[in-house]
All heavy atoms as a GROMACS GRO file, in nm:
protein
  609
    1MET      N    1   1.493  -1.039  -0.458
    1MET     CA    2   1.356  -0.993  -0.430
    1MET      C    3   1.345  -0.962  -0.281
    1MET      O    4   1.400  -1.032  -0.198
    1MET     CB    5   1.257  -1.101  -0.472
    1MET     CG    6   1.111  -1.072  -0.436
    1MET     SD    7   1.041  -0.917  -0.495
    1MET     CE    8   1.029  -0.946  -0.667
    2CYS      N    9   1.276  -0.856  -0.250
    2CYS     CA   10   1.256  -0.818  -0.111
    2CYS      C   11   1.142  -0.900  -0.051
    2CYS      O   12   1.044  -0.930  -0.118
    2CYS     CB   13   1.227  -0.669  -0.101
    2CYS     SG   14   1.090  -0.616  -0.203
    3THR      N   15   1.159  -0.938   0.073
    3THR     CA   16   1.050  -1.006   0.144
    3THR      C   17   1.024  -0.928   0.271
    3THR      O   18   1.102  -0.933   0.365
    3THR     CB   19   1.086  -1.152   0.177
    3THR    OG1   20   1.208  -1.154   0.250
    3THR    CG2   21   1.100  -1.236   0.051
    4ASN      N   22   0.918  -0.852   0.271
    4ASN     CA   23   0.879  -0.776   0.388
    4ASN      C   24   0.728  -0.760   0.386
    4ASN      O   25   0.658  -0.815   0.301
    4ASN     CB   26   0.952  -0.641   0.394
    4ASN     CG   27   0.915  -0.548   0.281
    4ASN    OD1   28   0.816  -0.567   0.212
    4ASN    ND2   29   0.993  -0.445   0.263
    5ILE      N   30   0.676  -0.683   0.478
    5ILE     CA   31   0.532  -0.666   0.492
    5ILE      C   32   0.471  -0.603   0.366
    5ILE      O   33   0.360  -0.638   0.327
    5ILE     CB   34   0.498  -0.586   0.620
    5ILE    CG1   35   0.348  -0.588   0.647
    5ILE    CG2   36   0.549  -0.443   0.612
    5ILE    CD1   37   0.297  -0.722   0.692
    6VAL      N   38   0.542  -0.511   0.304
    6VAL     CA   39   0.489  -0.447   0.182
    6VAL      C   40   0.482  -0.549   0.068
    6VAL      O   41   0.382  -0.554  -0.004
    6VAL     CB   42   0.574  -0.324   0.142
    6VAL    CG1   43   0.528  -0.267   0.008
    6VAL    CG2   44   0.564  -0.217   0.251
    7TYR      N   45   0.584  -0.634   0.058
    7TYR     CA   46   0.579  -0.740  -0.043
    7TYR      C   47   0.460  -0.831  -0.018
    7TYR      O   48   0.385  -0.864  -0.111
    7TYR     CB   49   0.709  -0.820  -0.043
    7TYR     CG   50   0.700  -0.943  -0.130
    7TYR    CD1   51   0.706  -0.932  -0.269
    7TYR    CD2   52   0.683  -1.069  -0.075
    7TYR    CE1   53   0.695  -1.043  -0.350
    7TYR    CE2   54   0.672  -1.181  -0.156
    7TYR     CZ   55   0.678  -1.168  -0.293
    7TYR     OH   56   0.666  -1.278  -0.373
    8GLU      N   57   0.440  -0.871   0.106
    8GLU     CA   58   0.328  -0.960   0.140
    8GLU      C   59   0.194  -0.892   0.110
    8GLU      O   60   0.101  -0.956   0.059
    8GLU     CB   61   0.335  -1.004   0.287
    8GLU     CG   62   0.455  -1.092   0.318
    8GLU     CD   63   0.458  -1.221   0.238
    8GLU    OE1   64   0.351  -1.279   0.212
    8GLU    OE2   65   0.569  -1.265   0.201
    9TRP      N   66   0.185  -0.764   0.143
    9TRP     CA   67   0.062  -0.687   0.116
    9TRP      C   68   0.035  -0.682  -0.035
    9TRP      O   69  -0.077  -0.709  -0.080
    9TRP     CB   70   0.078  -0.547   0.175
    9TRP     CG   71  -0.035  -0.453   0.154
    9TRP    CD1   72  -0.163  -0.465   0.201
    9TRP    CD2   73  -0.031  -0.329   0.082
    9TRP    NE1   74  -0.238  -0.356   0.162
    9TRP    CE2   75  -0.159  -0.271   0.090
    9TRP    CE3   76   0.070  -0.261   0.015
    9TRP    CZ2   77  -0.189  -0.148   0.031
    9TRP    CZ3   78   0.040  -0.138  -0.043
    9TRP    CH2   79  -0.089  -0.084  -0.035
   10LEU      N   80   0.139  -0.649  -0.112
   10LEU     CA   81   0.122  -0.643  -0.257
   10LEU      C   82   0.091  -0.780  -0.315
   10LEU      O   83   0.015  -0.791  -0.412
   10LEU     CB   84   0.247  -0.583  -0.322
   10LEU     CG   85   0.266  -0.434  -0.298
   10LEU    CD1   86   0.407  -0.391  -0.340
   10LEU    CD2   87   0.162  -0.353  -0.372
   11LYS      N   88   0.147  -0.883  -0.256
   11LYS     CA   89   0.118  -1.018  -0.302
   11LYS      C   90  -0.028  -1.053  -0.281
   11LYS      O   91  -0.091  -1.112  -0.369
   11LYS     CB   92   0.208  -1.118  -0.227
   11LYS     CG   93   0.217  -1.254  -0.291
   11LYS     CD   94   0.335  -1.331  -0.238
   11LYS     CE   95   0.288  -1.421  -0.126
   11LYS     NZ   96   0.392  -1.513  -0.079
   12THR      N   97  -0.088  -1.011  -0.170
   12THR     CA   98  -0.231  -1.036  -0.148
   12THR      C   99  -0.316  -0.959  -0.248
   12THR      O  100  -0.427  -1.001  -0.278
   12THR     CB  101  -0.277  -1.001  -0.005
   12THR    OG1  102  -0.264  -0.862   0.017
   12THR    CG2  103  -0.198  -1.079   0.101
   13LEU      N  104  -0.264  -0.847  -0.298
   13LEU     CA  105  -0.334  -0.769  -0.399
   13LEU      C  106  -0.306  -0.820  -0.540
   13LEU      O  107  -0.356  -0.764  -0.637
   13LEU     CB  108  -0.291  -0.621  -0.392
   13LEU     CG  109  -0.316  -0.550  -0.260
   13LEU    CD1  110  -0.258  -0.409  -0.266
   13LEU    CD2  111  -0.463  -0.548  -0.227
   14GLN      N  112  -0.226  -0.925  -0.549
   14GLN     CA  113  -0.181  -0.982  -0.676
   14GLN      C  114  -0.101  -0.880  -0.757
   14GLN      O  115  -0.112  -0.873  -0.880
   14GLN     CB  116  -0.298  -1.039  -0.756
   14GLN     CG  117  -0.372  -1.149  -0.683
   14GLN     CD  118  -0.491  -1.202  -0.757
   14GLN    OE1  119  -0.549  -1.134  -0.841
   14GLN    NE2  120  -0.528  -1.325  -0.726
   15LEU      N  121  -0.020  -0.802  -0.685
   15LEU     CA  122   0.065  -0.700  -0.749
   15LEU      C  123   0.209  -0.706  -0.697
   15LEU      O  124   0.271  -0.601  -0.676
   15LEU     CB  125   0.007  -0.560  -0.723
   15LEU     CG  126  -0.133  -0.534  -0.777
   15LEU    CD1  127  -0.186  -0.402  -0.726
   15LEU    CD2  128  -0.134  -0.540  -0.929
   16PRO      N  129   0.265  -0.825  -0.677
   16PRO     CA  130   0.400  -0.832  -0.618
   16PRO      C  131   0.508  -0.774  -0.709
   16PRO      O  132   0.618  -0.742  -0.662
   16PRO     CB  133   0.422  -0.982  -0.596
   16PRO     CG  134   0.339  -1.047  -0.702
   16PRO     CD  135   0.215  -0.958  -0.713
   17GLN      N  136   0.478  -0.754  -0.836
   17GLN     CA  137   0.578  -0.701  -0.928
   17GLN      C  138   0.621  -0.560  -0.892
   17GLN      O  139   0.726  -0.513  -0.936
   17GLN     CB  140   0.528  -0.707  -1.074
   17GLN     CG  141   0.411  -0.617  -1.106
   17GLN     CD  142   0.274  -0.681  -1.085
   17GLN    OE1  143   0.256  -0.765  -0.999
   17GLN    NE2  144   0.178  -0.640  -1.168
   18TYR      N  145   0.542  -0.491  -0.809
   18TYR     CA  146   0.576  -0.354  -0.771
   18TYR      C  147   0.653  -0.346  -0.640
   18TYR      O  148   0.694  -0.237  -0.599
   18TYR     CB  149   0.448  -0.269  -0.757
   18TYR     CG  150   0.372  -0.255  -0.886
   18TYR    CD1  151   0.246  -0.313  -0.901
   18TYR    CD2  152   0.424  -0.184  -0.993
   18TYR    CE1  153   0.175  -0.301  -1.019
   18TYR    CE2  154   0.353  -0.171  -1.112
   18TYR     CZ  155   0.229  -0.230  -1.124
   18TYR     OH  156   0.160  -0.218  -1.241
   19ALA      N  157   0.676  -0.456  -0.573
   19ALA     CA  158   0.736  -0.455  -0.439
   19ALA      C  159   0.872  -0.386  -0.438
   19ALA      O  160   0.898  -0.301  -0.352
   19ALA     CB  161   0.747  -0.597  -0.384
   20GLU      N  162   0.957  -0.420  -0.530
   20GLU     CA  163   1.090  -0.360  -0.532
   20GLU      C  164   1.083  -0.209  -0.554
   20GLU      O  165   1.153  -0.132  -0.487
   20GLU     CB  166   1.176  -0.426  -0.640
   20GLU     CG  167   1.322  -0.392  -0.627
   20GLU     CD  168   1.409  -0.476  -0.719
   20GLU    OE1  169   1.367  -0.586  -0.761
   20GLU    OE2  170   1.520  -0.430  -0.749
   21SER      N  171   0.996  -0.165  -0.643
   21SER     CA  172   0.980  -0.021  -0.667
   21SER      C  173   0.924   0.050  -0.545
   21SER      O  174   0.964   0.162  -0.515
   21SER     CB  175   0.888   0.002  -0.787
   21SER     OG  176   0.949  -0.042  -0.905
   22PHE      N  177   0.829  -0.014  -0.476
   22PHE     CA  178   0.776   0.046  -0.354
   22PHE      C  179   0.890   0.070  -0.254
   22PHE      O  180   0.905   0.180  -0.203
   22PHE     CB  181   0.672  -0.047  -0.290
   22PHE     CG  182   0.530  -0.017  -0.329
   22PHE    CD1  183   0.486  -0.035  -0.459
   22PHE    CD2  184   0.438   0.028  -0.235
   22PHE    CE1  185   0.355  -0.010  -0.496
   22PHE    CE2  186   0.307   0.055  -0.270
   22PHE     CZ  187   0.265   0.037  -0.401
   23VAL      N  188   0.968  -0.033  -0.228
   23VAL     CA  189   1.077  -0.022  -0.130
   23VAL      C  190   1.182   0.079  -0.177
   23VAL      O  191   1.228   0.161  -0.098
   23VAL     CB  192   1.139  -0.161  -0.102
   23VAL    CG1  193   1.264  -0.149  -0.016
   23VAL    CG2  194   1.036  -0.251  -0.034
   24ASP      N  195   1.216   0.074  -0.305
   24ASP     CA  196   1.315   0.169  -0.359
   24ASP      C  197   1.270   0.314  -0.344
   24ASP      O  198   1.352   0.404  -0.335
   24ASP     CB  199   1.344   0.140  -0.506
   24ASP     CG  200   1.425   0.013  -0.527
   24ASP    OD1  201   1.478  -0.043  -0.428
   24ASP    OD2  202   1.432  -0.032  -0.644
   25ASN      N  203   1.139   0.337  -0.341
   25ASN     CA  204   1.084   0.472  -0.328
   25ASN      C  205   1.047   0.507  -0.183
   25ASN      O  206   0.978   0.605  -0.158
   25ASN     CB  207   0.964   0.489  -0.421
   25ASN     CG  208   1.007   0.510  -0.564
   25ASN    OD1  209   1.044   0.619  -0.603
   25ASN    ND2  210   1.008   0.403  -0.643
   26GLY      N  211   1.090   0.424  -0.089
   26GLY     CA  212   1.071   0.454   0.053
   26GLY      C  213   0.944   0.399   0.114
   26GLY      O  214   0.915   0.425   0.230
   27TYR      N  215   0.867   0.324   0.038
   27TYR     CA  216   0.743   0.266   0.091
   27TYR      C  217   0.774   0.125   0.142
   27TYR      O  218   0.740   0.026   0.080
   27TYR     CB  219   0.633   0.264  -0.016
   27TYR     CG  220   0.595   0.404  -0.055
   27TYR    CD1  221   0.655   0.468  -0.162
   27TYR    CD2  222   0.503   0.474   0.021
   27TYR    CE1  223   0.623   0.598  -0.194
   27TYR    CE2  224   0.469   0.605  -0.011
   27TYR     CZ  225   0.531   0.666  -0.118
   27TYR     OH  226   0.500   0.795  -0.150
   28ASP      N  227   0.839   0.121   0.259
   28ASP     CA  228   0.886  -0.007   0.310
   28ASP      C  229   0.808  -0.057   0.431
   28ASP      O  230   0.843  -0.159   0.489
   28ASP     CB  231   1.036  -0.001   0.341
   28ASP     CG  232   1.070   0.111   0.437
   28ASP    OD1  233   0.979   0.187   0.476
   28ASP    OD2  234   1.188   0.122   0.471
   29ASP      N  235   0.704   0.014   0.470
   29ASP     CA  236   0.611  -0.040   0.569
   29ASP      C  237   0.471   0.014   0.541
   29ASP      O  238   0.453   0.108   0.465
   29ASP     CB  239   0.658  -0.017   0.712
   29ASP     CG  240   0.638   0.125   0.763
   29ASP    OD1  241   0.550   0.197   0.714
   29ASP    OD2  242   0.711   0.164   0.856
   30LEU      N  243   0.373  -0.051   0.601
   30LEU     CA  244   0.234  -0.017   0.568
   30LEU      C  245   0.193   0.120   0.618
   30LEU      O  246   0.105   0.184   0.560
   30LEU     CB  247   0.140  -0.126   0.620
   30LEU     CG  248   0.156  -0.262   0.553
   30LEU    CD1  249   0.055  -0.361   0.610
   30LEU    CD2  250   0.142  -0.252   0.402
   31GLU      N  251   0.255   0.168   0.725
   31GLU     CA  252   0.223   0.302   0.773
   31GLU      C  253   0.256   0.406   0.666
   31GLU      O  254   0.180   0.500   0.645
   31GLU     CB  255   0.299   0.333   0.903
   31GLU     CG  256   0.246   0.260   1.024
   31GLU     CD  257   0.098   0.290   1.051
   31GLU    OE1  258   0.059   0.408   1.048
   31GLU    OE2  259   0.024   0.194   1.074
   32VAL      N  260   0.368   0.389   0.601
   32VAL     CA  261   0.408   0.481   0.494
   32VAL      C  262   0.317   0.461   0.373
   32VAL      O  263   0.277   0.557   0.308
   32VAL     CB  264   0.557   0.459   0.457
   32VAL    CG1  265   0.598   0.551   0.343
   32VAL    CG2  266   0.646   0.482   0.577
   33CYS      N  267   0.280   0.337   0.346
   33CYS     CA  268   0.195   0.308   0.230
   33CYS      C  269   0.058   0.373   0.243
   33CYS      O  270  -0.005   0.403   0.141
   33CYS     CB  271   0.179   0.157   0.212
   33CYS     SG  272   0.329   0.078   0.149
   34LYS      N  273   0.013   0.399   0.364
   34LYS     CA  274  -0.118   0.463   0.383
   34LYS      C  275  -0.122   0.605   0.327
   34LYS      O  276  -0.228   0.662   0.312
   34LYS     CB  277  -0.154   0.466   0.532
   34LYS     CG  278  -0.184   0.330   0.588
   34LYS     CD  279  -0.209   0.342   0.737
   34LYS     CE  280  -0.209   0.206   0.801
   34LYS     NZ  281  -0.215   0.217   0.947
   35GLN      N  282  -0.004   0.660   0.299
   35GLN     CA  283   0.003   0.798   0.250
   35GLN      C  284   0.011   0.805   0.097
   35GLN      O  285   0.022   0.913   0.041
   35GLN     CB  286   0.126   0.867   0.310
   35GLN     CG  287   0.136   0.858   0.460
   35GLN     CD  288   0.011   0.907   0.531
   35GLN    OE1  289  -0.042   1.012   0.497
   35GLN    NE2  290  -0.037   0.830   0.626
   36ILE      N  291   0.006   0.691   0.030
   36ILE     CA  292   0.024   0.687  -0.114
   36ILE      C  293  -0.088   0.760  -0.187
   36ILE      O  294  -0.205   0.739  -0.158
   36ILE     CB  295   0.032   0.541  -0.164
   36ILE    CG1  296   0.166   0.481  -0.122
   36ILE    CG2  297   0.016   0.532  -0.315
   36ILE    CD1  298   0.180   0.335  -0.156
   37GLY      N  299  -0.049   0.843  -0.281
   37GLY     CA  300  -0.143   0.911  -0.369
   37GLY      C  301  -0.102   0.890  -0.514
   37GLY      O  302  -0.005   0.819  -0.543
   38ASP      N  303  -0.171   0.953  -0.605
   38ASP     CA  304  -0.142   0.936  -0.747
   38ASP      C  305   0.002   0.976  -0.785
   38ASP      O  306   0.066   0.904  -0.861
   38ASP     CB  307  -0.243   1.011  -0.833
   38ASP     CG  308  -0.375   0.935  -0.842
   38ASP    OD1  309  -0.371   0.809  -0.853
   38ASP    OD2  310  -0.480   0.999  -0.839
   39PRO      N  311   0.055   1.088  -0.733
   39PRO     CA  312   0.194   1.122  -0.769
   39PRO      C  313   0.293   1.013  -0.723
   39PRO      O  314   0.392   0.986  -0.791
   39PRO     CB  315   0.220   1.254  -0.696
   39PRO     CG  316   0.085   1.312  -0.672
   39PRO     CD  317  -0.007   1.195  -0.652
   40ASP      N  318   0.263   0.952  -0.608
   40ASP     CA  319   0.350   0.845  -0.558
   40ASP      C  320   0.345   0.723  -0.650
   40ASP      O  321   0.448   0.662  -0.680
   40ASP     CB  322   0.309   0.804  -0.416
   40ASP     CG  323   0.304   0.924  -0.323
   40ASP    OD1  324   0.409   0.988  -0.306
   40ASP    OD2  325   0.196   0.952  -0.269
   41LEU      N  326   0.225   0.689  -0.694
   41LEU     CA  327   0.211   0.575  -0.784
   41LEU      C  328   0.282   0.602  -0.916
   41LEU      O  329   0.340   0.511  -0.976
   41LEU     CB  330   0.064   0.542  -0.807
   41LEU     CG  331  -0.010   0.488  -0.684
   41LEU    CD1  332  -0.157   0.462  -0.719
   41LEU    CD2  333   0.055   0.362  -0.630
   42ASP      N  334   0.280   0.728  -0.961
   42ASP     CA  335   0.356   0.765  -1.081
   42ASP      C  336   0.505   0.739  -1.060
   42ASP      O  337   0.572   0.680  -1.144
   42ASP     CB  338   0.335   0.912  -1.117
   42ASP     CG  339   0.193   0.943  -1.165
   42ASP    OD1  340   0.123   0.849  -1.208
   42ASP    OD2  341   0.155   1.061  -1.158
   43ALA      N  342   0.557   0.784  -0.945
   43ALA     CA  343   0.700   0.768  -0.916
   43ALA      C  344   0.738   0.621  -0.901
   43ALA      O  345   0.847   0.581  -0.943
   43ALA     CB  346   0.735   0.844  -0.787
   44ILE      N  347   0.648   0.542  -0.845
   44ILE     CA  348   0.674   0.400  -0.825
   44ILE      C  349   0.669   0.326  -0.958
   44ILE      O  350   0.734   0.224  -0.976
   44ILE     CB  351   0.573   0.341  -0.723
   44ILE    CG1  352   0.602   0.398  -0.584
   44ILE    CG2  353   0.578   0.189  -0.721
   44ILE    CD1  354   0.493   0.372  -0.484
   45GLY      N  355   0.592   0.378  -1.052
   45GLY     CA  356   0.581   0.315  -1.183
   45GLY      C  357   0.456   0.232  -1.202
   45GLY      O  358   0.451   0.145  -1.288
   46VAL      N  359   0.352   0.260  -1.122
   46VAL     CA  360   0.224   0.191  -1.138
   46VAL      C  361   0.142   0.270  -1.239
   46VAL      O  362   0.082   0.372  -1.205
   46VAL     CB  363   0.149   0.179  -1.003
   46VAL    CG1  364   0.019   0.102  -1.022
   46VAL    CG2  365   0.237   0.112  -0.898
   47ALA      N  366   0.141   0.222  -1.363
   47ALA     CA  367   0.074   0.296  -1.470
   47ALA      C  368  -0.059   0.232  -1.510
   47ALA      O  369  -0.145   0.300  -1.566
   47ALA     CB  370   0.165   0.304  -1.592
   48VAL      N  371  -0.078   0.106  -1.480
   48VAL     CA  372  -0.199   0.034  -1.521
   48VAL      C  373  -0.317   0.082  -1.436
   48VAL      O  374  -0.312   0.072  -1.313
   48VAL     CB  375  -0.180  -0.119  -1.508
   48VAL    CG1  376  -0.304  -0.193  -1.552
   48VAL    CG2  377  -0.058  -0.164  -1.587
   49PRO      N  378  -0.421   0.138  -1.499
   49PRO     CA  379  -0.532   0.196  -1.422
   49PRO      C  380  -0.595   0.102  -1.319
   49PRO      O  381  -0.621   0.143  -1.206
   49PRO     CB  382  -0.633   0.237  -1.528
   49PRO     CG  383  -0.549   0.263  -1.650
   49PRO     CD  384  -0.439   0.161  -1.643
   50HIS      N  385  -0.619  -0.024  -1.355
   50HIS     CA  386  -0.684  -0.112  -1.256
   50HIS      C  387  -0.587  -0.152  -1.145
   50HIS      O  388  -0.631  -0.181  -1.034
   50HIS     CB  389  -0.753  -0.232  -1.321
   50HIS     CG  390  -0.663  -0.332  -1.385
   50HIS    ND1  391  -0.620  -0.320  -1.514
   50HIS    CD2  392  -0.609  -0.446  -1.336
   50HIS    CE1  393  -0.542  -0.423  -1.544
   50HIS    NE2  394  -0.534  -0.501  -1.437
   51HIS      N  395  -0.457  -0.148  -1.168
   51HIS     CA  396  -0.361  -0.170  -1.060
   51HIS      C  397  -0.364  -0.053  -0.962
   51HIS      O  398  -0.360  -0.071  -0.840
   51HIS     CB  399  -0.219  -0.187  -1.114
   51HIS     CG  400  -0.199  -0.316  -1.188
   51HIS    ND1  401  -0.077  -0.351  -1.242
   51HIS    CD2  402  -0.284  -0.418  -1.216
   51HIS    CE1  403  -0.088  -0.468  -1.302
   51HIS    NE2  404  -0.213  -0.511  -1.287
   52ARG      N  405  -0.372   0.068  -1.018
   52ARG     CA  406  -0.380   0.187  -0.934
   52ARG      C  407  -0.507   0.185  -0.847
   52ARG      O  408  -0.502   0.214  -0.728
   52ARG     CB  409  -0.378   0.314  -1.021
   52ARG     CG  410  -0.246   0.334  -1.092
   52ARG     CD  411  -0.253   0.446  -1.193
   52ARG     NE  412  -0.248   0.576  -1.130
   52ARG     CZ  413  -0.139   0.648  -1.114
   52ARG    NH1  414  -0.022   0.602  -1.158
   52ARG    NH2  415  -0.142   0.767  -1.058
   53ARG      N  416  -0.620   0.148  -0.909
   53ARG     CA  417  -0.745   0.139  -0.834
   53ARG      C  418  -0.735   0.036  -0.722
   53ARG      O  419  -0.782   0.059  -0.611
   53ARG     CB  420  -0.862   0.106  -0.926
   53ARG     CG  421  -0.913   0.224  -1.005
   53ARG     CD  422  -1.046   0.196  -1.073
   53ARG     NE  423  -1.039   0.083  -1.166
   53ARG     CZ  424  -1.002   0.093  -1.293
   53ARG    NH1  425  -0.965   0.210  -1.343
   53ARG    NH2  426  -1.000  -0.014  -1.371
   54ARG      N  427  -0.673  -0.078  -0.753
   54ARG     CA  428  -0.659  -0.184  -0.654
   54ARG      C  429  -0.575  -0.135  -0.534
   54ARG      O  430  -0.608  -0.161  -0.419
   54ARG     CB  431  -0.593  -0.306  -0.718
   54ARG     CG  432  -0.620  -0.434  -0.644
   54ARG     CD  433  -0.558  -0.555  -0.711
   54ARG     NE  434  -0.598  -0.571  -0.850
   54ARG     CZ  435  -0.539  -0.651  -0.936
   54ARG    NH1  436  -0.434  -0.723  -0.899
   54ARG    NH2  437  -0.582  -0.661  -1.060
   55ILE      N  438  -0.468  -0.062  -0.563
   55ILE     CA  439  -0.383  -0.010  -0.456
   55ILE      C  440  -0.458   0.096  -0.376
   55ILE      O  441  -0.455   0.096  -0.253
   55ILE     CB  442  -0.250   0.044  -0.512
   55ILE    CG1  443  -0.167  -0.073  -0.564
   55ILE    CG2  444  -0.175   0.124  -0.407
   55ILE    CD1  445  -0.046  -0.033  -0.648
   56HIS      N  446  -0.527   0.189  -0.444
   56HIS     CA  447  -0.604   0.292  -0.372
   56HIS      C  448  -0.709   0.228  -0.280
   56HIS      O  449  -0.729   0.273  -0.167
   56HIS     CB  450  -0.672   0.388  -0.471
   56HIS     CG  451  -0.580   0.492  -0.526
   56HIS    ND1  452  -0.506   0.577  -0.448
   56HIS    CD2  453  -0.552   0.525  -0.655
   56HIS    CE1  454  -0.436   0.658  -0.525
   56HIS    NE2  455  -0.462   0.629  -0.652
   57GLU      N  456  -0.777   0.126  -0.329
   57GLU     CA  457  -0.878   0.058  -0.248
   57GLU      C  458  -0.813  -0.010  -0.128
   57GLU      O  459  -0.866  -0.004  -0.017
   57GLU     CB  460  -0.952  -0.045  -0.335
   57GLU     CG  461  -1.055  -0.126  -0.260
   57GLU     CD  462  -1.171  -0.044  -0.206
   57GLU    OE1  463  -1.198   0.066  -0.256
   57GLU    OE2  464  -1.236  -0.093  -0.111
   58ALA      N  465  -0.699  -0.071  -0.147
   58ALA     CA  466  -0.630  -0.137  -0.036
   58ALA      C  467  -0.582  -0.036   0.067
   58ALA      O  468  -0.588  -0.061   0.188
   58ALA     CB  469  -0.513  -0.219  -0.090
   59VAL      N  470  -0.535   0.080   0.022
   59VAL     CA  471  -0.494   0.187   0.114
   59VAL      C  472  -0.614   0.235   0.194
   59VAL      O  473  -0.605   0.255   0.316
   59VAL     CB  474  -0.427   0.303   0.036
   59VAL    CG1  475  -0.413   0.427   0.123
   59VAL    CG2  476  -0.292   0.259  -0.019
   60ARG      N  477  -0.728   0.250   0.129
   60ARG     CA  478  -0.850   0.291   0.199
   60ARG      C  479  -0.885   0.189   0.308
   60ARG      O  480  -0.918   0.226   0.420
   60ARG     CB  481  -0.966   0.305   0.100
   60ARG     CG  482  -1.094   0.360   0.164
   60ARG     CD  483  -1.212   0.356   0.069
   60ARG     NE  484  -1.246   0.222   0.024
   60ARG     CZ  485  -1.308   0.130   0.099
   60ARG    NH1  486  -1.342   0.157   0.222
   60ARG    NH2  487  -1.335   0.011   0.049
   61ARG      N  488  -0.873   0.059   0.276
   61ARG     CA  489  -0.902  -0.044   0.375
   61ARG      C  490  -0.804  -0.040   0.492
   61ARG      O  491  -0.845  -0.059   0.607
   61ARG     CB  492  -0.902  -0.183   0.310
   61ARG     CG  493  -1.025  -0.209   0.223
   61ARG     CD  494  -1.038  -0.355   0.184
   61ARG     NE  495  -0.919  -0.410   0.122
   61ARG     CZ  496  -0.896  -0.415  -0.009
   61ARG    NH1  497  -0.985  -0.369  -0.095
   61ARG    NH2  498  -0.784  -0.468  -0.055
   62LEU      N  499  -0.677  -0.012   0.463
   62LEU     CA  500  -0.579   0.000   0.571
   62LEU      C  501  -0.616   0.115   0.665
   62LEU      O  502  -0.609   0.101   0.788
   62LEU     CB  503  -0.439   0.026   0.514
   62LEU     CG  504  -0.366  -0.090   0.450
   62LEU    CD1  505  -0.236  -0.040   0.386
   62LEU    CD2  506  -0.336  -0.199   0.551
   63LYS      N  507  -0.656   0.227   0.608
   63LYS     CA  508  -0.694   0.343   0.689
   63LYS      C  509  -0.819   0.314   0.771
   63LYS      O  510  -0.828   0.352   0.888
   63LYS     CB  511  -0.716   0.466   0.601
   63LYS     CG  512  -0.589   0.520   0.541
   63LYS     CD  513  -0.619   0.637   0.449
   63LYS     CE  514  -0.496   0.696   0.387
   63LYS     NZ  515  -0.526   0.806   0.296
   64GLU      N  516  -0.916   0.246   0.711
   64GLU     CA  517  -1.038   0.211   0.784
   64GLU      C  518  -1.009   0.116   0.898
   64GLU      O  519  -1.067   0.129   1.006
   64GLU     CB  520  -1.141   0.148   0.689
   64GLU     CG  521  -1.207   0.248   0.598
   64GLU     CD  522  -1.303   0.184   0.500
   64GLU    OE1  523  -1.314   0.058   0.498
   64GLU    OE2  524  -1.368   0.258   0.425
   65ALA      N  525  -0.919   0.021   0.878
   65ALA     CA  526  -0.882  -0.072   0.984
   65ALA      C  527  -0.820   0.004   1.100
   65ALA      O  528  -0.846  -0.027   1.217
   65ALA     CB  529  -0.786  -0.178   0.931
   66ASP      N  530  -0.739   0.106   1.071
   66ASP     CA  531  -0.680   0.190   1.175
   66ASP      C  532  -0.788   0.263   1.253
   66ASP      O  533  -0.782   0.273   1.375
   66ASP     CB  534  -0.585   0.292   1.115
   66ASP     CG  535  -0.444   0.241   1.104
   66ASP    OD1  536  -0.420   0.124   1.140
   66ASP    OD2  537  -0.357   0.319   1.060
   67GLU      N  538  -0.886   0.317   1.181
   67GLU     CA  539  -0.992   0.393   1.248
   67GLU      C  540  -1.073   0.302   1.340
   67GLU      O  541  -1.109   0.341   1.451
   67GLU     CB  542  -1.083   0.458   1.144
   67GLU     CG  543  -1.015   0.572   1.070
   67GLU     CD  544  -1.096   0.621   0.952
   67GLU    OE1  545  -1.212   0.577   0.933
   67GLU    OE2  546  -1.043   0.705   0.876
   68ARG      N  547  -1.101   0.180   1.295
   68ARG     CA  548  -1.175   0.086   1.380
   68ARG      C  549  -1.094   0.049   1.502
   68ARG      O  550  -1.146   0.044   1.612
   68ARG     CB  551  -1.213  -0.040   1.301
   68ARG     CG  552  -1.326  -0.019   1.204
   68ARG     CD  553  -1.379  -0.150   1.148
   68ARG     NE  554  -1.278  -0.228   1.080
   68ARG     CZ  555  -1.246  -0.218   0.953
   68ARG    NH1  556  -1.312  -0.131   0.877
   68ARG    NH2  557  -1.153  -0.292   0.899
   69ALA      N  558  -0.964   0.026   1.484
   69ALA     CA  559  -0.877  -0.009   1.597
   69ALA      C  560  -0.867   0.106   1.695
   69ALA      O  561  -0.868   0.086   1.816
   69ALA     CB  562  -0.739  -0.049   1.546
   70ALA      N  563  -0.859   0.228   1.645
   70ALA     CA  564  -0.850   0.346   1.732
   70ALA      C  565  -0.977   0.359   1.816
   70ALA      O  566  -0.972   0.397   1.932
   70ALA     CB  567  -0.827   0.471   1.650
   71GLY      N  568  -1.090   0.323   1.758
   71GLY     CA  569  -1.215   0.330   1.832
   71GLY      C  570  -1.219   0.234   1.948
   71GLY      O  571  -1.287   0.260   2.049
   72LEU      N  572  -1.148   0.126   1.941
   72LEU     CA  573  -1.147   0.028   2.049
   72LEU      C  574  -1.087   0.086   2.175
   72LEU      O  575  -1.124   0.046   2.286
   72LEU     CB  576  -1.070  -0.097   2.007
   72LEU     CG  577  -1.129  -0.180   1.896
   72LEU    CD1  578  -1.035  -0.295   1.861
   72LEU    CD2  579  -1.265  -0.234   1.935
   73TYR      N  580  -0.996   0.179   2.161
   73TYR     CA  581  -0.930   0.238   2.279
   73TYR      C  582  -1.025   0.330   2.356
   73TYR      O  583  -1.001   0.359   2.472
   73TYR     CB  584  -0.807   0.318   2.238
   73TYR     CG  585  -0.698   0.230   2.180
   73TYR    CD1  586  -0.664   0.236   2.047
   73TYR    CD2  587  -0.631   0.137   2.260
   73TYR    CE1  588  -0.565   0.156   1.993
   73TYR    CE2  589  -0.532   0.056   2.208
   73TYR     CZ  590  -0.499   0.066   2.076
   73TYR     OH  591  -0.402  -0.014   2.024
   74PHE      N  592  -1.131   0.373   2.293
   74PHE     CA  593  -1.222   0.467   2.358
   74PHE      C  594  -1.347   0.403   2.412
   74PHE      O  595  -1.430   0.468   2.471
   74PHE     CB  596  -1.258   0.579   2.259
   74PHE     CG  597  -1.141   0.660   2.217
   74PHE    CD1  598  -1.092   0.650   2.087
   74PHE    CD2  599  -1.074   0.742   2.306
   74PHE    CE1  600  -0.981   0.722   2.048
   74PHE    CE2  601  -0.964   0.814   2.268
   74PHE     CZ  602  -0.918   0.804   2.138
   75THR      N  603  -1.364   0.271   2.392
   75THR     CA  604  -1.484   0.205   2.443
   75THR      C  605  -1.461   0.144   2.577
   75THR      O  606  -1.352   0.124   2.622
   75THR     CB  607  -1.531   0.096   2.343
   75THR    OG1  608  -1.426   0.000   2.327
   75THR    CG2  609  -1.570   0.157   2.211
   0.00000   0.00000   0.00000
């Protein structure tokens, strides 16, 4: 089993079963994970609709956290 930031992130989403597929498909850090869309989830093998929604919501939160952090540099 892989132990990295993506595994930890998926574990907090209660979806650690996808960690190996994420890494195998090149999603081995959160910066890359921010680019995930539906075709990527298809390739990774995330077929369960509520798992997909959970991942999309988590990606949205990652992007929002980046936007808030970027704003700190301008204040």
